[in-house]
VEXDREN-2710 file (C-alpha; in Angstrom, 1 decimal):
% VEXDREN-2710
k/r/px/py/pz
1/MET/-19.6/-2.2/8.9
2/ASP/-20.1/0.9/6.8
3/ASP/-19.5/0.6/3.1
4/THR/-18.5/4.2/2.9
5/VAL/-15.6/3.8/5.3
6/ILE/-12.0/2.8/4.4
7/GLY/-9.2/2.0/6.8
8/CYS/-5.6/2.8/6.1
9/ILE/-2.9/1.3/8.4
10/GLY/0.7/2.2/7.7
11/LEU/1.4/5.7/6.4
12/GLY/5.1/5.5/5.5
13/VAL/6.9/6.4/2.3
14/MET/4.2/4.7/0.1
15/GLY/1.3/4.5/2.5
16/GLU/1.0/8.2/3.1
17/PRO/0.6/9.2/-0.6
18/ILE/-1.7/6.2/-1.2
19/CYS/-3.9/7.2/1.7
20/ALA/-3.9/10.9/0.5
21/ASN/-5.2/9.7/-2.9
22/LEU/-7.9/7.6/-1.2
23/VAL/-8.9/10.6/0.8
24/ALA/-9.1/12.8/-2.3
25/LYS/-10.7/10.4/-4.8
26/SER/-12.6/7.5/-3.1
27/GLY/-15.6/9.5/-1.9
28/CYS/-15.4/7.6/1.3
29/ARG/-14.6/8.5/4.9
30/VAL/-11.0/7.4/5.4
31/VAL/-9.7/6.5/8.9
32/GLY/-6.0/6.1/9.3
33/PHE/-3.4/5.0/11.7
34/ASP/0.4/5.0/11.9
35/LEU/2.8/4.7/14.8
36/ARG/4.2/8.2/13.9
37/PRO/2.2/11.3/14.5
38/GLU/3.7/13.3/11.6
39/PRO/1.9/11.6/8.6
40/LEU/-1.3/11.5/10.6
41/ALA/-1.1/15.3/11.1
42/ARG/-0.3/16.0/7.4
43/LEU/-3.2/13.7/6.2
44/ALA/-5.6/15.1/8.7
45/GLU/-5.2/18.5/7.0
46/GLN/-6.4/16.8/3.8
47/GLY/-9.5/15.2/5.5
48/LEU/-8.2/11.9/7.1
49/GLU/-9.8/10.9/10.3
50/ARG/-7.1/9.9/12.8
51/ALA/-7.5/6.7/14.7
52/THR/-5.8/5.9/18.0
53/SER/-4.8/2.3/17.0
54/ALA/-4.8/-0.1/14.0
55/GLU/-7.8/-1.8/15.5
56/VAL/-9.8/1.5/15.6
57/ALA/-8.9/2.3/12.0
58/ALA/-10.2/-1.1/10.9
59/ARG/-13.3/-1.8/13.1
60/ASP/-15.9/0.0/11.0
61/ALA/-14.3/-0.2/7.6
62/ALA/-15.6/-2.1/4.6
63/VAL/-12.1/-2.2/3.1
64/VAL/-8.9/-2.0/5.1
65/PHE/-5.6/-1.2/3.4
66/LEU/-2.2/-2.2/5.0
67/SER/1.0/-0.7/3.9
68/LEU/3.7/-2.2/6.1
69/PRO/7.5/-2.8/6.0
70/GLY/7.3/-6.6/5.6
71/GLY/6.2/-10.0/6.7
72/ALA/6.9/-9.5/10.4
73/GLU/4.8/-6.4/10.7
74/LEU/2.1/-8.0/8.5
75/ALA/1.9/-11.0/10.8
76/GLU/1.6/-8.8/13.9
77/VAL/-1.0/-6.4/12.5
78/GLY/-2.9/-9.3/11.0
79/ALA/-3.1/-11.0/14.4
80/ARG/-4.4/-7.8/16.0
81/LEU/-7.1/-7.2/13.4
82/PHE/-8.3/-10.8/13.2
83/ASP/-11.0/-10.4/15.9
84/ARG/-11.6/-6.7/15.3
85/MET/-12.6/-6.5/11.7
86/ARG/-16.2/-7.3/10.8
87/PRO/-17.4/-10.2/8.7
88/GLY/-18.0/-9.1/5.1
89/ALA/-15.0/-6.7/5.1
90/VAL/-12.0/-7.0/2.8
91/LEU/-8.4/-6.8/4.0
92/VAL/-6.0/-5.6/1.3
93/ASP/-2.3/-5.9/1.9
94/LEU/-0.3/-3.4/-0.2
95/SER/3.0/-4.6/1.4
96/THR/5.5/-6.9/-0.2
97/ALA/5.4/-10.0/1.9
98/PRO/6.2/-13.8/1.8
99/VAL/3.7/-15.8/-0.3
100/ASP/3.2/-18.5/2.4
101/LEU/2.4/-15.9/5.0
102/THR/-0.1/-14.2/2.6
103/ARG/-1.9/-17.5/1.9
104/ASP/-2.0/-18.4/5.6
105/LEU/-3.5/-15.1/6.6
106/ALA/-6.1/-15.3/3.8
107/ALA/-7.1/-18.7/5.0
108/ARG/-7.4/-17.5/8.6
109/PHE/-9.5/-14.4/7.8
110/ALA/-11.8/-16.5/5.6
111/THR/-12.9/-18.4/8.7
112/ARG/-14.4/-15.1/9.9
113/GLY/-16.0/-14.2/6.6
114/ILE/-13.4/-11.6/5.8
115/ALA/-12.0/-11.5/2.2
116/TYR/-8.3/-11.0/1.6
117/ALA/-6.3/-9.6/-1.3
118/ASP/-2.5/-9.2/-1.7
119/ALA/-2.0/-6.1/-3.8
120/PRO/1.7/-5.1/-3.6
121/VAL/2.6/-1.9/-5.3
122/ALA/5.4/-1.0/-7.7
123/ARG/7.1/2.2/-8.9
124/THR/8.3/5.1/-6.9
125/ARG/7.0/7.4/-4.1
126/PHE/6.6/10.1/-6.7
127/ALA/4.4/7.8/-8.7
128/ALA/2.4/7.1/-5.6
129/GLU/1.9/10.9/-5.1
130/ARG/0.7/11.2/-8.7
131/GLY/-1.7/8.2/-8.4
132/GLU/0.3/6.3/-11.0
133/LEU/1.4/3.1/-9.1
134/CYS/1.3/-0.4/-10.6
135/VAL/-0.7/-2.8/-8.3
136/MET/-0.3/-6.5/-8.7
137/VAL/-3.4/-8.2/-7.2
138/GLY/-3.9/-11.7/-5.9
139/ALA/-7.6/-12.3/-5.1
140/ASP/-10.6/-14.2/-6.2
141/ALA/-12.6/-12.5/-9.0
142/ALA/-15.4/-11.2/-6.7
143/THR/-12.9/-9.6/-4.2
144/PHE/-11.0/-8.0/-7.1
145/ALA/-14.1/-6.6/-8.6
146/ARG/-15.0/-5.1/-5.2
147/ILE/-11.7/-3.4/-4.5
148/ALA/-10.6/-2.4/-8.0
149/ARG/-12.2/1.1/-7.9
150/TYR/-10.3/1.9/-4.7
151/LEU/-7.0/0.7/-6.2
152/ARG/-7.5/3.0/-9.2
153/CYS/-7.5/6.0/-6.8
154/PHE/-3.7/5.6/-6.5
155/ALA/-2.7/3.3/-9.4
156/SER/-2.7/3.8/-13.2
157/ASP/-2.1/0.0/-13.7
158/VAL/-4.2/-2.5/-11.8
159/LEU/-3.3/-6.1/-12.7
160/HIS/-5.3/-9.1/-11.5
161/CYS/-2.6/-11.7/-11.4
162/GLY/-4.6/-14.6/-10.1
163/GLY/-5.8/-16.0/-6.7
164/VAL/-4.4/-15.1/-3.3
165/GLY/-0.6/-15.1/-3.4
166/ALA/-0.3/-14.4/-7.1
167/GLY/0.2/-10.6/-6.5
168/GLN/3.1/-11.3/-4.2
169/ILE/4.7/-13.7/-6.6
170/ALA/4.5/-11.2/-9.4
171/LYS/5.9/-8.4/-7.2
172/LEU/8.8/-10.5/-5.9
173/MET/9.8/-11.5/-9.4
174/ASN/9.5/-7.9/-10.5
175/ASN/11.8/-6.8/-7.8
176/MET/14.2/-9.6/-8.4
177/VAL/14.5/-8.7/-12.1
178/LEU/14.9/-5.0/-11.2
179/PHE/17.7/-5.7/-8.7
180/GLU/19.6/-7.9/-11.2
181/ILE/19.3/-5.2/-13.9
182/GLY/20.5/-2.7/-11.4
183/GLY/23.5/-4.8/-10.6
184/ALA/24.4/-5.0/-14.4
185/ILE/24.1/-1.2/-14.7
186/ALA/26.4/-0.8/-11.7
187/GLU/28.9/-3.1/-13.3
188/ALA/28.8/-1.3/-16.6
189/LEU/29.3/2.1/-14.9
190/ALA/32.3/0.8/-12.9
191/ILE/33.9/-0.8/-16.0
192/GLY/33.3/2.3/-18.1
193/ARG/34.7/4.7/-15.5
194/ALA/37.8/2.5/-15.1
195/SER/38.3/2.2/-18.9
196/GLY/38.2/5.9/-19.7
197/ILE/34.7/6.7/-21.1
198/ALA/32.8/9.5/-19.5
199/PRO/29.8/8.1/-17.5
200/GLU/27.4/10.4/-19.2
201/ALA/28.5/9.2/-22.6
202/LEU/28.2/5.6/-21.6
203/LEU/24.8/6.2/-20.1
204/GLY/23.6/7.9/-23.2
205/ALA/24.8/5.0/-25.4
206/LEU/23.0/2.5/-23.2
207/ILE/19.8/4.5/-23.1
208/HIS/19.7/4.9/-26.9
209/GLY/20.9/1.3/-27.5
210/SER/19.3/-2.0/-26.8
211/ALA/20.2/-2.0/-23.1
212/ASP/17.6/0.7/-22.5
213/SER/15.2/0.0/-19.6
214/PHE/13.1/1.6/-16.8
215/ALA/15.9/0.7/-14.4
216/LEU/18.5/2.4/-16.5
217/ARG/16.5/5.6/-17.0
218/ASN/15.5/5.8/-13.3
219/HIS/18.0/4.0/-11.0
220/GLY/21.0/4.3/-13.4
221/ARG/20.5/7.8/-14.6
222/ASN/19.1/9.4/-11.5
223/ALA/21.1/7.6/-8.8
224/MET/24.0/5.5/-9.9
225/TRP/25.5/7.9/-12.5
226/PRO/25.3/11.1/-10.4
227/ARG/26.0/9.1/-7.2
228/SER/23.0/10.7/-5.6
229/TYR/20.9/8.5/-3.3
230/PRO/17.8/10.3/-2.0
231/GLU/16.5/10.0/1.5
232/ARG/13.2/8.2/2.3
233/ALA/13.6/6.0/-0.8
234/PHE/13.6/2.2/-1.1
235/SER/16.5/1.2/1.1
236/THR/19.1/-1.5/0.7
237/ARG/17.8/-3.3/3.8
238/TYR/14.2/-3.4/2.4
239/ALA/15.6/-4.5/-1.0
240/LEU/17.4/-7.4/0.7
241/LYS/14.2/-8.4/2.5
242/ASP/12.3/-8.7/-0.8
243/LEU/15.2/-10.5/-2.5
244/ASP/15.4/-13.0/0.4
245/ASP/11.6/-13.7/-0.1
246/ALA/12.2/-14.1/-3.8
247/LEU/15.0/-16.6/-3.3
248/ALA/12.9/-18.5/-0.7
249/LEU/10.3/-18.8/-3.5
250/ALA/13.0/-19.9/-5.9
251/ALA/14.2/-22.6/-3.5
252/GLN/10.6/-23.9/-3.2
253/ALA/10.5/-24.0/-7.0
254/GLY/13.8/-25.8/-7.3
255/VAL/15.5/-22.9/-9.1
256/THR/19.0/-21.9/-7.9
257/ALA/18.8/-18.3/-9.3
258/PRO/22.6/-17.5/-9.3
259/GLY/22.0/-13.9/-10.6
260/ALA/19.7/-13.1/-7.7
261/ARG/22.2/-14.6/-5.3
262/LEU/25.0/-12.4/-6.6
263/VAL/22.8/-9.3/-6.0
264/ARG/22.0/-10.6/-2.5
265/ALA/25.7/-10.7/-1.7
266/ARG/26.0/-7.1/-2.9
267/PHE/23.2/-6.0/-0.7
268/ARG/24.8/-7.7/2.2
269/ARG/28.1/-6.1/1.5
270/ALA/26.5/-2.6/1.2
271/ILE/24.7/-3.1/4.5
272/ALA/27.9/-4.3/6.2
273/ALA/29.6/-1.1/5.0
274/GLY/26.9/1.0/6.6
275/ASP/24.6/1.7/3.6
276/GLY/21.7/-0.4/4.8
277/GLU/19.3/2.6/5.1
278/ARG/20.4/4.3/1.8
279/TYR/18.6/3.9/-1.5
280/TRP/19.4/0.5/-2.8
281/PRO/21.2/1.6/-6.0
282/VAL/24.0/2.5/-3.6
283/ILE/25.4/-1.0/-4.4
284/ALA/27.0/0.8/-7.4
285/GLU/29.5/2.3/-4.8
286/HIS/30.7/-1.2/-3.9
287/VAL/30.9/-3.0/-7.3
288/ALA/34.3/-1.6/-8.1
289/ASP/35.7/-3.0/-4.8
290/GLU/34.6/-6.6/-5.5
291/THR/37.2/-9.3/-6.0
292/GLU/36.6/-12.4/-8.2
293/GLY/36.2/-15.4/-6.1
END
């Protein structure tokens, strides 16, 4: 194991700019892998060393970062890396994944002397490009101290939330609250349009009033109001995956979470209408069609 080597596995919407920032700022040799050749080619121009597999990307690294779509992919890649990473390394999962899976993987890797941190990221792809993500970390104190300097290569806010699993809990609750606020914004725009106020006037009033929020200024103003849903953004299908995980956590805690369940129904309706791959604020297109039941 070489302390000057970082592995990056998963170079998608968030993983690619995260890896680019590690290449530019970490001072380490960065070895990366993705199933698609395009991000590998782009990052190679910036100094990334391309690996032929996830196992090759991880085998010599002191710290390995995963940025994967969800729990299924995390479980698969984790199984492949279990015998390939070297004792003393740290596996850092930047994905949003189920808490139980996170804790199970951490316990398994600990049997080989490999530390584990769940460090899901929040904010947008553009924040990732600027190195201004928020990272919510679940890890013991020693592991957090070891990885913090790498996290600060791509994040302006690095929050140590507690032991393994705490980062995922924080991220799932963050997303649940975001989705519920987004649902309220969609309702307000639908009611406002139907009642005769110009959407821009309503949006201005909400932004300058006590309803102001990050979700309103970003998802409401930039997507729902202009009805513009950019490509390669956080899709409705991925949003549903995160909300399902949040509701599973709620069930374990004995909380019914009716607001989150309403948003889940909206996500499912949007997916059934063919909007599963579109940016999740597209639920605003379906709120006006809802019937009370």
